[in-house]
Structure formats: C-alpha cells, structure tokens
N, CA, C, O and CB atoms as a CASP TS submission, in Angstrom:
PFRMAT TS
TARGET T0000
AUTHOR 0000-0000-0000
METHOD Language model
MODEL 1
PARENT N/A
ATOM      1  N   MET     1      82.731  86.855  91.259  1.00  0.00           N
ATOM      2  CA  MET     1      83.185  87.999  92.120  1.00  0.00           C
ATOM      3  C   MET     1      83.784  89.007  91.421  1.00  0.00           C
ATOM      4  O   MET     1      84.754  88.738  90.712  1.00  0.00           O
ATOM      5  CB  MET     1      84.089  87.619  93.119  1.00  0.00           C
ATOM      6  N   PRO     2      83.267  90.400  91.524  1.00  0.00           N
ATOM      7  CA  PRO     2      84.207  91.516  90.979  1.00  0.00           C
ATOM      8  C   PRO     2      85.442  91.359  91.058  1.00  0.00           C
ATOM      9  O   PRO     2      85.930  90.668  91.952  1.00  0.00           O
ATOM     10  CB  PRO     2      84.071  92.670  91.516  1.00  0.00           C
ATOM     11  N   ILE     3      86.081  91.893  90.256  1.00  0.00           N
ATOM     12  CA  ILE     3      87.665  92.038  90.483  1.00  0.00           C
ATOM     13  C   ILE     3      88.162  92.697  91.560  1.00  0.00           C
ATOM     14  O   ILE     3      89.083  92.302  92.275  1.00  0.00           O
ATOM     15  CB  ILE     3      88.293  92.692  89.463  1.00  0.00           C
ATOM     16  N   ALA     4      87.460  93.847  91.685  1.00  0.00           N
ATOM     17  CA  ALA     4      87.876  94.976  92.799  1.00  0.00           C
ATOM     18  C   ALA     4      87.310  94.303  94.033  1.00  0.00           C
ATOM     19  O   ALA     4      87.758  94.751  95.088  1.00  0.00           O
ATOM     20  CB  ALA     4      87.170  96.649  92.555  1.00  0.00           C
ATOM     21  N   THR     5      86.712  93.644  94.099  1.00  0.00           N
ATOM     22  CA  THR     5      86.476  93.142  95.489  1.00  0.00           C
ATOM     23  C   THR     5      87.406  91.928  95.917  1.00  0.00           C
ATOM     24  O   THR     5      87.767  91.681  97.067  1.00  0.00           O
ATOM     25  CB  THR     5      84.980  92.702  95.608  1.00  0.00           C
ATOM     26  N   VAL     6      87.726  91.207  94.748  1.00  0.00           N
ATOM     27  CA  VAL     6      89.274  90.335  94.975  1.00  0.00           C
ATOM     28  C   VAL     6      90.244  91.105  95.587  1.00  0.00           C
ATOM     29  O   VAL     6      90.751  90.793  96.665  1.00  0.00           O
ATOM     30  CB  VAL     6      90.042  89.848  93.585  1.00  0.00           C
ATOM     31  N   ILE     7      90.609  92.371  94.779  1.00  0.00           N
ATOM     32  CA  ILE     7      91.654  92.949  95.145  1.00  0.00           C
ATOM     33  C   ILE     7      91.553  93.535  96.679  1.00  0.00           C
ATOM     34  O   ILE     7      92.419  93.298  97.521  1.00  0.00           O
ATOM     35  CB  ILE     7      91.909  93.917  94.132  1.00  0.00           C
ATOM     36  N   GLU     8      90.528  94.233  96.900  1.00  0.00           N
ATOM     37  CA  GLU     8      89.884  94.492  98.234  1.00  0.00           C
ATOM     38  C   GLU     8      90.324  93.503  99.544  1.00  0.00           C
ATOM     39  O   GLU     8      90.783  93.788 100.650  1.00  0.00           O
ATOM     40  CB  GLU     8      88.314  94.340  97.978  1.00  0.00           C
ATOM     41  N   ASP     9      90.002  92.326  98.965  1.00  0.00           N
ATOM     42  CA  ASP     9      90.162  91.002  99.936  1.00  0.00           C
ATOM     43  C   ASP     9      91.536  90.972 100.328  1.00  0.00           C
ATOM     44  O   ASP     9      91.859  90.941 101.515  1.00  0.00           O
ATOM     45  CB  ASP     9      89.795  89.525  99.220  1.00  0.00           C
ATOM     46  N   GLU    10      92.435  90.980  99.304  1.00  0.00           N
ATOM     47  CA  GLU    10      93.703  90.537  99.057  1.00  0.00           C
ATOM     48  C   GLU    10      94.847  91.513  99.590  1.00  0.00           C
ATOM     49  O   GLU    10      96.048  91.310  99.767  1.00  0.00           O
ATOM     50  CB  GLU    10      93.802  90.316  97.612  1.00  0.00           C
ATOM     51  N   ILE    11      93.873  92.900  99.829  1.00  0.00           N
ATOM     52  CA  ILE    11      94.906  94.094 100.280  1.00  0.00           C
ATOM     53  C   ILE    11      94.763  93.561 101.873  1.00  0.00           C
ATOM     54  O   ILE    11      95.684  93.183 102.597  1.00  0.00           O
ATOM     55  CB  ILE    11      94.321  96.057  99.896  1.00  0.00           C
ATOM     56  N   GLN    12      93.658  93.625 102.124  1.00  0.00           N
ATOM     57  CA  GLN    12      93.512  93.603 103.795  1.00  0.00           C
ATOM     58  C   GLN    12      94.424  92.610 104.347  1.00  0.00           C
ATOM     59  O   GLN    12      94.947  92.940 105.411  1.00  0.00           O
ATOM     60  CB  GLN    12      91.976  93.193 104.350  1.00  0.00           C
ATOM     61  N   GLN    13      94.714  91.548 103.904  1.00  0.00           N
ATOM     62  CA  GLN    13      95.973  90.917 104.590  1.00  0.00           C
ATOM     63  C   GLN    13      97.150  91.590 104.976  1.00  0.00           C
ATOM     64  O   GLN    13      97.543  91.675 106.139  1.00  0.00           O
ATOM     65  CB  GLN    13      96.463  90.007 103.845  1.00  0.00           C
ATOM     66  N   PRO    14      97.743  92.099 103.921  1.00  0.00           N
ATOM     67  CA  PRO    14      99.067  92.895 104.211  1.00  0.00           C
ATOM     68  C   PRO    14      98.824  94.040 105.208  1.00  0.00           C
ATOM     69  O   PRO    14      99.617  94.271 106.121  1.00  0.00           O
ATOM     70  CB  PRO    14      99.682  93.538 102.840  1.00  0.00           C
ATOM     71  N   ILE    15      97.631  94.792 104.990  1.00  0.00           N
ATOM     72  CA  ILE    15      97.455  95.824 106.114  1.00  0.00           C
ATOM     73  C   ILE    15      97.315  95.315 107.612  1.00  0.00           C
ATOM     74  O   ILE    15      97.766  95.819 108.641  1.00  0.00           O
ATOM     75  CB  ILE    15      96.196  96.624 105.805  1.00  0.00           C
ATOM     76  N   ARG    16      96.501  94.085 107.415  1.00  0.00           N
ATOM     77  CA  ARG    16      96.574  93.427 108.907  1.00  0.00           C
ATOM     78  C   ARG    16      97.829  93.172 109.595  1.00  0.00           C
ATOM     79  O   ARG    16      97.953  93.365 110.804  1.00  0.00           O
ATOM     80  CB  ARG    16      95.980  92.129 108.912  1.00  0.00           C
ATOM     81  N   PHE    17      98.989  92.639 108.666  1.00  0.00           N
ATOM     82  CA  PHE    17     100.125  92.549 109.188  1.00  0.00           C
ATOM     83  C   PHE    17     100.942  93.594 109.446  1.00  0.00           C
ATOM     84  O   PHE    17     101.847  93.612 110.281  1.00  0.00           O
ATOM     85  CB  PHE    17     100.660  91.854 108.611  1.00  0.00           C
ATOM     86  N   GLN    18     100.601  94.497 108.692  1.00  0.00           N
ATOM     87  CA  GLN    18     101.331  95.980 109.158  1.00  0.00           C
ATOM     88  C   GLN    18     100.743  96.524 110.413  1.00  0.00           C
ATOM     89  O   GLN    18     101.566  96.709 111.309  1.00  0.00           O
ATOM     90  CB  GLN    18     101.126  97.222 108.005  1.00  0.00           C
ATOM     91  N   ILE    19      99.749  96.764 110.627  1.00  0.00           N
ATOM     92  CA  ILE    19      99.216  97.194 111.857  1.00  0.00           C
ATOM     93  C   ILE    19      99.613  96.303 113.049  1.00  0.00           C
ATOM     94  O   ILE    19      99.896  96.901 114.086  1.00  0.00           O
ATOM     95  CB  ILE    19      97.761  97.265 111.734  1.00  0.00           C
ATOM     96  N   ASP    20      99.673  94.962 113.049  1.00  0.00           N
ATOM     97  CA  ASP    20     100.353  93.879 113.881  1.00  0.00           C
ATOM     98  C   ASP    20     101.505  94.381 114.454  1.00  0.00           C
ATOM     99  O   ASP    20     101.742  94.721 115.613  1.00  0.00           O
ATOM    100  CB  ASP    20     100.720  92.661 113.118  1.00  0.00           C
ATOM    101  N   ASN    21     102.472  94.367 113.030  1.00  0.00           N
ATOM    102  CA  ASN    21     103.980  94.639 113.381  1.00  0.00           C
ATOM    103  C   ASN    21     104.095  96.096 114.101  1.00  0.00           C
ATOM    104  O   ASN    21     105.102  96.294 114.781  1.00  0.00           O
ATOM    105  CB  ASN    21     104.957  94.615 111.928  1.00  0.00           C
ATOM    106  N   PHE    22     103.052  97.197 113.979  1.00  0.00           N
ATOM    107  CA  PHE    22     103.341  98.538 114.516  1.00  0.00           C
ATOM    108  C   PHE    22     102.867  98.272 115.899  1.00  0.00           C
ATOM    109  O   PHE    22     103.171  99.060 116.794  1.00  0.00           O
ATOM    110  CB  PHE    22     102.598  99.826 113.748  1.00  0.00           C
ATOM    111  N   ARG    23     102.200  97.300 116.122  1.00  0.00           N
ATOM    112  CA  ARG    23     101.444  97.545 117.573  1.00  0.00           C
ATOM    113  C   ARG    23     102.483  96.804 118.801  1.00  0.00           C
ATOM    114  O   ARG    23     102.296  96.879 120.015  1.00  0.00           O
ATOM    115  CB  ARG    23      99.652  96.665 117.555  1.00  0.00           C
ATOM    116  N   GLN    24     103.641  96.065 118.088  1.00  0.00           N
ATOM    117  CA  GLN    24     104.817  95.460 118.856  1.00  0.00           C
ATOM    118  C   GLN    24     105.166  96.529 119.860  1.00  0.00           C
ATOM    119  O   GLN    24     104.949  97.735 119.741  1.00  0.00           O
ATOM    120  CB  GLN    24     106.128  95.071 117.893  1.00  0.00           C
ATOM    121  N   PRO    25     105.723  95.922 120.837  1.00  0.00           N
ATOM    122  CA  PRO    25     105.995  96.655 122.082  1.00  0.00           C
ATOM    123  C   PRO    25     107.798  97.087 121.809  1.00  0.00           C
ATOM    124  O   PRO    25     108.379  97.973 122.437  1.00  0.00           O
ATOM    125  CB  PRO    25     105.604  95.486 123.640  1.00  0.00           C
ATOM    126  N   THR    26     108.439  96.205 120.718  1.00  0.00           N
ATOM    127  CA  THR    26     109.867  96.344 120.824  1.00  0.00           C
ATOM    128  C   THR    26     110.108  96.539 119.141  1.00  0.00           C
ATOM    129  O   THR    26     109.365  96.126 118.251  1.00  0.00           O
ATOM    130  CB  THR    26     110.696  94.902 121.651  1.00  0.00           C
ATOM    131  N   GLN    27     111.323  97.262 118.999  1.00  0.00           N
ATOM    132  CA  GLN    27     111.569  97.598 117.384  1.00  0.00           C
ATOM    133  C   GLN    27     111.391  96.458 116.744  1.00  0.00           C
ATOM    134  O   GLN    27     111.232  95.369 117.297  1.00  0.00           O
ATOM    135  CB  GLN    27     113.004  98.147 116.941  1.00  0.00           C
ATOM    136  N   LEU    28     111.413  96.700 115.321  1.00  0.00           N
ATOM    137  CA  LEU    28     111.103  95.637 114.281  1.00  0.00           C
ATOM    138  C   LEU    28     112.723  95.218 114.075  1.00  0.00           C
ATOM    139  O   LEU    28     113.643  96.033 114.130  1.00  0.00           O
ATOM    140  CB  LEU    28     110.178  96.279 112.723  1.00  0.00           C
ATOM    141  N   SER    29     112.860  93.916 113.852  1.00  0.00           N
ATOM    142  CA  SER    29     114.148  92.989 113.337  1.00  0.00           C
ATOM    143  C   SER    29     114.249  93.603 111.956  1.00  0.00           C
ATOM    144  O   SER    29     113.348  94.243 111.415  1.00  0.00           O
ATOM    145  CB  SER    29     113.896  91.125 113.275  1.00  0.00           C
ATOM    146  N   SER    30     115.565  93.314 111.391  1.00  0.00           N
ATOM    147  CA  SER    30     115.808  93.358 110.163  1.00  0.00           C
ATOM    148  C   SER    30     114.902  92.908 109.187  1.00  0.00           C
ATOM    149  O   SER    30     114.459  93.454 108.177  1.00  0.00           O
ATOM    150  CB  SER    30     116.783  92.840 110.035  1.00  0.00           C
ATOM    151  N   SER    31     114.695  91.671 109.750  1.00  0.00           N
ATOM    152  CA  SER    31     113.608  90.359 108.663  1.00  0.00           C
ATOM    153  C   SER    31     112.300  91.184 108.656  1.00  0.00           C
ATOM    154  O   SER    31     111.687  91.280 107.593  1.00  0.00           O
ATOM    155  CB  SER    31     113.170  88.343 109.573  1.00  0.00           C
ATOM    156  N   GLN    32     111.776  91.859 109.906  1.00  0.00           N
ATOM    157  CA  GLN    32     110.592  92.592 109.835  1.00  0.00           C
ATOM    158  C   GLN    32     110.596  93.464 109.007  1.00  0.00           C
ATOM    159  O   GLN    32     109.644  93.557 108.231  1.00  0.00           O
ATOM    160  CB  GLN    32     110.235  93.109 110.847  1.00  0.00           C
ATOM    161  N   LEU    33     111.581  94.268 108.951  1.00  0.00           N
ATOM    162  CA  LEU    33     111.581  95.474 108.311  1.00  0.00           C
ATOM    163  C   LEU    33     111.204  95.158 106.649  1.00  0.00           C
ATOM    164  O   LEU    33     110.253  95.483 105.937  1.00  0.00           O
ATOM    165  CB  LEU    33     113.072  96.189 108.581  1.00  0.00           C
ATOM    166  N   GLU    34     112.140  94.556 106.476  1.00  0.00           N
ATOM    167  CA  GLU    34     112.014  93.932 105.008  1.00  0.00           C
ATOM    168  C   GLU    34     110.689  93.484 104.747  1.00  0.00           C
ATOM    169  O   GLU    34     110.117  93.970 103.771  1.00  0.00           O
ATOM    170  CB  GLU    34     112.948  92.706 104.766  1.00  0.00           C
ATOM    171  N   GLU    35     110.152  92.715 105.387  1.00  0.00           N
ATOM    172  CA  GLU    35     108.862  92.430 105.054  1.00  0.00           C
ATOM    173  C   GLU    35     107.775  93.577 105.196  1.00  0.00           C
ATOM    174  O   GLU    35     106.720  93.636 104.563  1.00  0.00           O
ATOM    175  CB  GLU    35     108.517  91.329 105.831  1.00  0.00           C
ATOM    176  N   HIS    36     108.170  94.358 106.018  1.00  0.00           N
ATOM    177  CA  HIS    36     107.166  95.560 106.019  1.00  0.00           C
ATOM    178  C   HIS    36     107.373  96.287 104.789  1.00  0.00           C
ATOM    179  O   HIS    36     106.425  96.871 104.264  1.00  0.00           O
ATOM    180  CB  HIS    36     107.346  96.569 107.255  1.00  0.00           C
ATOM    181  N   HIS    37     108.523  96.302 104.284  1.00  0.00           N
ATOM    182  CA  HIS    37     108.633  97.008 102.748  1.00  0.00           C
ATOM    183  C   HIS    37     108.066  96.515 101.856  1.00  0.00           C
ATOM    184  O   HIS    37     107.353  97.210 101.132  1.00  0.00           O
ATOM    185  CB  HIS    37     109.809  97.110 102.156  1.00  0.00           C
ATOM    186  N   ARG    38     108.223  95.128 101.642  1.00  0.00           N
ATOM    187  CA  ARG    38     107.327  94.303 100.564  1.00  0.00           C
ATOM    188  C   ARG    38     106.026  94.317 100.743  1.00  0.00           C
ATOM    189  O   ARG    38     105.392  94.533  99.711  1.00  0.00           O
ATOM    190  CB  ARG    38     107.600  92.916 100.488  1.00  0.00           C
ATOM    191  N   ARG    39     105.299  94.132 101.873  1.00  0.00           N
ATOM    192  CA  ARG    39     104.171  94.539 102.178  1.00  0.00           C
ATOM    193  C   ARG    39     103.430  95.885 101.902  1.00  0.00           C
ATOM    194  O   ARG    39     102.245  96.031 101.603  1.00  0.00           O
ATOM    195  CB  ARG    39     104.236  94.356 103.210  1.00  0.00           C
ATOM    196  N   SER    40     104.374  96.817 102.065  1.00  0.00           N
ATOM    197  CA  SER    40     103.810  98.428 101.977  1.00  0.00           C
ATOM    198  C   SER    40     104.062  98.436 100.212  1.00  0.00           C
ATOM    199  O   SER    40     103.484  99.325  99.586  1.00  0.00           O
ATOM    200  CB  SER    40     105.010  99.931 103.120  1.00  0.00           C
ATOM    201  N   GLU    41     104.685  97.716  99.661  1.00  0.00           N
ATOM    202  CA  GLU    41     104.860  97.825  97.875  1.00  0.00           C
ATOM    203  C   GLU    41     103.548  96.768  97.279  1.00  0.00           C
ATOM    204  O   GLU    41     103.131  96.888  96.127  1.00  0.00           O
ATOM    205  CB  GLU    41     106.805  97.032  97.208  1.00  0.00           C
ATOM    206  N   LYS    42     103.123  95.985  98.018  1.00  0.00           N
ATOM    207  CA  LYS    42     102.144  95.026  97.586  1.00  0.00           C
ATOM    208  C   LYS    42     100.750  96.137  97.782  1.00  0.00           C
ATOM    209  O   LYS    42      99.814  96.340  97.009  1.00  0.00           O
ATOM    210  CB  LYS    42     102.172  93.419  98.647  1.00  0.00           C
ATOM    211  N   ILE    43     100.960  96.554  98.729  1.00  0.00           N
ATOM    212  CA  ILE    43      99.675  97.407  99.288  1.00  0.00           C
ATOM    213  C   ILE    43      99.730  98.573  98.199  1.00  0.00           C
ATOM    214  O   ILE    43      98.698  98.905  97.616  1.00  0.00           O
ATOM    215  CB  ILE    43      99.837  98.058 101.095  1.00  0.00           C
ATOM    216  N   ARG    44     100.739  99.080  97.983  1.00  0.00           N
ATOM    217  CA  ARG    44     100.676 100.206  96.900  1.00  0.00           C
ATOM    218  C   ARG    44     100.127  99.910  95.527  1.00  0.00           C
ATOM    219  O   ARG    44      99.319 100.624  94.933  1.00  0.00           O
ATOM    220  CB  ARG    44     102.024 100.711  96.657  1.00  0.00           C
ATOM    221  N   ILE    45     100.706  98.657  95.035  1.00  0.00           N
ATOM    222  CA  ILE    45     100.479  97.859  93.818  1.00  0.00           C
ATOM    223  C   ILE    45      99.026  97.878  93.830  1.00  0.00           C
ATOM    224  O   ILE    45      98.367  98.606  93.087  1.00  0.00           O
ATOM    225  CB  ILE    45     101.127  96.364  93.799  1.00  0.00           C
ATOM    226  N   LEU    46      98.488  97.000  94.755  1.00  0.00           N
ATOM    227  CA  LEU    46      96.879  96.755  94.754  1.00  0.00           C
ATOM    228  C   LEU    46      96.121  97.889  94.997  1.00  0.00           C
ATOM    229  O   LEU    46      94.968  97.862  94.568  1.00  0.00           O
ATOM    230  CB  LEU    46      96.409  95.774  95.794  1.00  0.00           C
ATOM    231  N   GLY    47      96.508  98.908  95.602  1.00  0.00           N
ATOM    232  CA  GLY    47      95.714 100.108  95.638  1.00  0.00           C
ATOM    233  C   GLY    47      95.538 100.858  94.418  1.00  0.00           C
ATOM    234  O   GLY    47      94.503 101.405  94.036  1.00  0.00           O
ATOM    235  N   GLU    48      96.778 100.817  93.789  1.00  0.00           N
ATOM    236  CA  GLU    48      96.990 101.267  92.235  1.00  0.00           C
ATOM    237  C   GLU    48      95.798 100.852  91.233  1.00  0.00           C
ATOM    238  O   GLU    48      95.093 101.470  90.435  1.00  0.00           O
ATOM    239  CB  GLU    48      98.394 100.544  91.633  1.00  0.00           C
ATOM    240  N   GLU    49      95.909  99.485  91.661  1.00  0.00           N
ATOM    241  CA  GLU    49      95.104  98.643  90.543  1.00  0.00           C
ATOM    242  C   GLU    49      93.661  98.839  90.880  1.00  0.00           C
ATOM    243  O   GLU    49      92.793  98.673  90.024  1.00  0.00           O
ATOM    244  CB  GLU    49      95.464  96.959  90.525  1.00  0.00           C
ATOM    245  N   LEU    50      93.323  99.268  92.385  1.00  0.00           N
ATOM    246  CA  LEU    50      91.971  99.628  92.572  1.00  0.00           C
ATOM    247  C   LEU    50      91.377 100.870  92.005  1.00  0.00           C
ATOM    248  O   LEU    50      90.205 101.053  91.675  1.00  0.00           O
ATOM    249  CB  LEU    50      91.777  99.671  93.840  1.00  0.00           C
ATOM    250  N   ASP    51      92.403 101.711  91.946  1.00  0.00           N
ATOM    251  CA  ASP    51      92.177 103.292  91.423  1.00  0.00           C
ATOM    252  C   ASP    51      92.033 103.308  89.942  1.00  0.00           C
ATOM    253  O   ASP    51      91.245 104.034  89.336  1.00  0.00           O
ATOM    254  CB  ASP    51      93.487 104.333  91.796  1.00  0.00           C
ATOM    255  N   ARG    52      92.939 102.361  89.347  1.00  0.00           N
ATOM    256  CA  ARG    52      92.604 102.282  87.811  1.00  0.00           C
ATOM    257  C   ARG    52      91.205 101.531  87.717  1.00  0.00           C
ATOM    258  O   ARG    52      90.433 101.980  86.870  1.00  0.00           O
ATOM    259  CB  ARG    52      93.837 101.408  86.908  1.00  0.00           C
ATOM    260  N   ILE    53      90.887 100.727  88.278  1.00  0.00           N
ATOM    261  CA  ILE    53      89.413  99.952  88.073  1.00  0.00           C
ATOM    262  C   ILE    53      88.263 101.119  88.317  1.00  0.00           C
ATOM    263  O   ILE    53      87.430 101.353  87.441  1.00  0.00           O
ATOM    264  CB  ILE    53      89.168  98.534  89.347  1.00  0.00           C
ATOM    265  N   GLY    54      88.280 101.715  89.366  1.00  0.00           N
ATOM    266  CA  GLY    54      87.523 102.785  89.946  1.00  0.00           C
ATOM    267  C   GLY    54      87.566 103.618  88.631  1.00  0.00           C
ATOM    268  O   GLY    54      86.449 103.934  88.220  1.00  0.00           O
ATOM    269  N   THR    55      88.544 104.005  87.942  1.00  0.00           N
ATOM    270  CA  THR    55      88.941 105.289  87.124  1.00  0.00           C
ATOM    271  C   THR    55      87.982 104.647  85.859  1.00  0.00           C
ATOM    272  O   THR    55      87.102 105.403  85.447  1.00  0.00           O
ATOM    273  CB  THR    55      90.938 105.615  86.774  1.00  0.00           C
ATOM    274  N   ARG    56      88.073 103.568  85.345  1.00  0.00           N
ATOM    275  CA  ARG    56      87.535 102.569  84.215  1.00  0.00           C
ATOM    276  C   ARG    56      86.152 102.723  84.420  1.00  0.00           C
ATOM    277  O   ARG    56      85.382 103.264  83.627  1.00  0.00           O
ATOM    278  CB  ARG    56      87.996 100.942  84.316  1.00  0.00           C
ATOM    279  N   ARG    57      85.852 102.220  85.537  1.00  0.00           N
ATOM    280  CA  ARG    57      84.282 102.572  85.727  1.00  0.00           C
ATOM    281  C   ARG    57      83.563 103.674  85.573  1.00  0.00           C
ATOM    282  O   ARG    57      82.472 103.788  85.013  1.00  0.00           O
ATOM    283  CB  ARG    57      83.933 102.397  86.778  1.00  0.00           C
ATOM    284  N   VAL    58      84.258 104.536  86.127  1.00  0.00           N
ATOM    285  CA  VAL    58      83.624 105.948  85.773  1.00  0.00           C
ATOM    286  C   VAL    58      83.638 106.466  84.376  1.00  0.00           C
ATOM    287  O   VAL    58      82.720 107.180  83.972  1.00  0.00           O
ATOM    288  CB  VAL    58      84.298 106.989  86.530  1.00  0.00           C
ATOM    289  N   VAL    59      84.689 106.116  83.596  1.00  0.00           N
ATOM    290  CA  VAL    59      84.978 106.588  82.100  1.00  0.00           C
ATOM    291  C   VAL    59      83.934 105.665  81.539  1.00  0.00           C
ATOM    292  O   VAL    59      83.100 106.077  80.733  1.00  0.00           O
ATOM    293  CB  VAL    59      86.666 106.351  81.421  1.00  0.00           C
ATOM    294  N   ASP    60      83.967 104.487  81.934  1.00  0.00           N
ATOM    295  CA  ASP    60      82.490 103.492  80.909  1.00  0.00           C
ATOM    296  C   ASP    60      81.323 104.285  80.978  1.00  0.00           C
ATOM    297  O   ASP    60      80.710 104.719  80.003  1.00  0.00           O
ATOM    298  CB  ASP    60      81.849 101.742  81.647  1.00  0.00           C
ATOM    299  N   LYS    61      80.896 104.542  82.759  1.00  0.00           N
ATOM    300  CA  LYS    61      79.564 105.142  82.747  1.00  0.00           C
ATOM    301  C   LYS    61      79.478 106.381  82.163  1.00  0.00           C
ATOM    302  O   LYS    61      78.363 106.599  81.689  1.00  0.00           O
ATOM    303  CB  LYS    61      79.048 105.265  83.986  1.00  0.00           C
ATOM    304  N   PHE    62      80.393 107.395  82.018  1.00  0.00           N
ATOM    305  CA  PHE    62      80.274 108.553  81.302  1.00  0.00           C
ATOM    306  C   PHE    62      80.273 108.269  79.743  1.00  0.00           C
ATOM    307  O   PHE    62      79.766 109.094  78.982  1.00  0.00           O
ATOM    308  CB  PHE    62      81.380 109.472  81.718  1.00  0.00           C
ATOM    309  N   ARG    63      80.805 107.176  79.303  1.00  0.00           N
ATOM    310  CA  ARG    63      80.533 106.926  77.745  1.00  0.00           C
ATOM    311  C   ARG    63      79.108 106.474  77.393  1.00  0.00           C
ATOM    312  O   ARG    63      78.425 106.836  76.435  1.00  0.00           O
ATOM    313  CB  ARG    63      81.508 105.790  77.185  1.00  0.00           C
ATOM    314  N   ARG    64      78.787 105.552  78.436  1.00  0.00           N
ATOM    315  CA  ARG    64      77.427 104.899  78.314  1.00  0.00           C
ATOM    316  C   ARG    64      76.431 106.188  78.310  1.00  0.00           C
ATOM    317  O   ARG    64      75.512 106.047  77.503  1.00  0.00           O
ATOM    318  CB  ARG    64      77.099 103.765  79.648  1.00  0.00           C
ATOM    319  N   ALA    65      76.412 107.379  79.013  1.00  0.00           N
ATOM    320  CA  ALA    65      75.612 108.266  79.380  1.00  0.00           C
ATOM    321  C   ALA    65      75.679 108.846  78.003  1.00  0.00           C
ATOM    322  O   ALA    65      74.660 108.811  77.314  1.00  0.00           O
ATOM    323  CB  ALA    65      75.958 109.083  80.638  1.00  0.00           C
ATOM    324  N   SER    66      76.687 109.334  77.574  1.00  0.00           N
ATOM    325  CA  SER    66      76.982 110.213  76.267  1.00  0.00           C
ATOM    326  C   SER    66      76.158 109.754  74.891  1.00  0.00           C
ATOM    327  O   SER    66      76.321 110.371  73.839  1.00  0.00           O
ATOM    328  CB  SER    66      78.650 110.097  75.925  1.00  0.00           C
TER
END
C-alpha cells in the first residue's frame, strides 16, 4: 500500500474524533481540550507529510519528463 494512502487512512481517525467533539452539546472538558490539541497537532504533522509526498511526486515526474 502506498505510504500516502497509509497516512491518509491514519489522518481520518483524529479528524473523526475532532468532529465528534465539536458535535457535543456541552463545552469540552479540560482533558477533552488537551486531547483536541494533541489530535490537531497530529493532523497538522500528517498533513505536512502528505504535502511533502505530493511535492516529491511532482518533482520526480518533472525530472523524468526532462
């Protein structure tokens, strides 16, 4: 399985948790807020890795075409 697909699959779970938290009718507790921040950081890091993979693919295709 391509690494980008693995990362995309991995990023889906924290995103689902974030959505579920925001759907709650009550305010987030302190521990929920801490978890939210940890998931946000994980989502950011995984997104950056996907960006790097995408950039590498474009550069590699450009180099092969040259």
